[in-house]
C-alpha atoms as one frame of an Amber mdcrd trajectory, in Angstrom:
protein
  92.009 -63.418 133.354  89.518 -64.014 136.770  88.856 -67.161 136.124  92.028
 -68.394 136.592  93.451 -66.736 139.679  91.626 -69.679 140.949  93.709 -72.212
 139.222  97.147 -70.206 139.894  96.664 -69.112 143.547  98.695 -71.024 145.454
 101.609 -69.622 143.424 100.791 -66.320 141.676  99.889 -62.805 143.380  97.370
 -61.888 140.385  97.106 -57.218 141.453  94.585 -55.916 139.047  95.068 -51.950
 138.896  92.583 -49.281 138.841  93.494 -46.597 136.941  90.896 -44.050 138.111
  93.112 -44.709 141.635  96.519 -41.816 141.805  98.290 -44.742 143.524  97.481
 -47.635 140.717  98.456 -45.257 138.041 102.207 -44.387 139.872 102.884 -48.288
 140.155 101.637 -49.396 136.453 103.893 -46.184 135.493 107.009 -48.226 137.352
 105.957 -51.137 135.179 106.420 -49.833 132.305 102.265 -50.199 131.822 101.186
 -47.700 129.305  97.553 -48.985 127.787  95.902 -51.611 128.564  94.766 -54.082
 128.323  98.582 -55.427 129.723 100.486 -57.829 132.199 103.350 -57.239 133.938
 105.208 -60.808 135.370 107.071 -59.631 139.064 109.461 -61.370 140.448 108.571
 -61.817 144.109 110.337 -59.325 145.760 108.609 -56.726 143.284 112.233 -55.168
 142.025 111.938 -56.803 138.711 109.678 -57.484 135.177 110.164 -60.786 134.266
 107.952 -60.568 130.821 105.310 -57.940 129.918 102.707 -58.878 127.499 100.513
 -56.357 126.279  97.113 -56.309 124.531  93.784 -59.210 124.996  95.023 -62.563
 125.963  92.867 -65.358 125.793  93.014 -68.109 129.056  94.482 -70.411 126.542
  97.843 -67.653 126.285  97.648 -66.365 129.507  97.854 -70.242 131.169 101.065
 -70.885 128.854 102.071 -67.763 129.796 101.917 -68.301 134.022 102.702 -72.176
 133.108 105.576 -71.340 131.146 106.877 -69.364 134.480 106.655 -71.434 136.287
 110.030 -72.720 135.865 111.513 -69.341 135.820 114.172 -69.015 139.268 113.656
 -66.536 142.178
């Protein structure tokens, strides 16, 4: 996933949570992320989760998800 950050950094803000940090754990809970690896795609205003995926995603699957979301209205 980290390699894709460079390809999408102009369009996507990647936030990597550390469950050992209390604030990160609270954010994960708020987003409905209870296990990892997990991915939550959130609207820019931070109020609505557009998509959730659980389990490992390879680079091809993650790229497909990000590309498909490029057309989601903001």
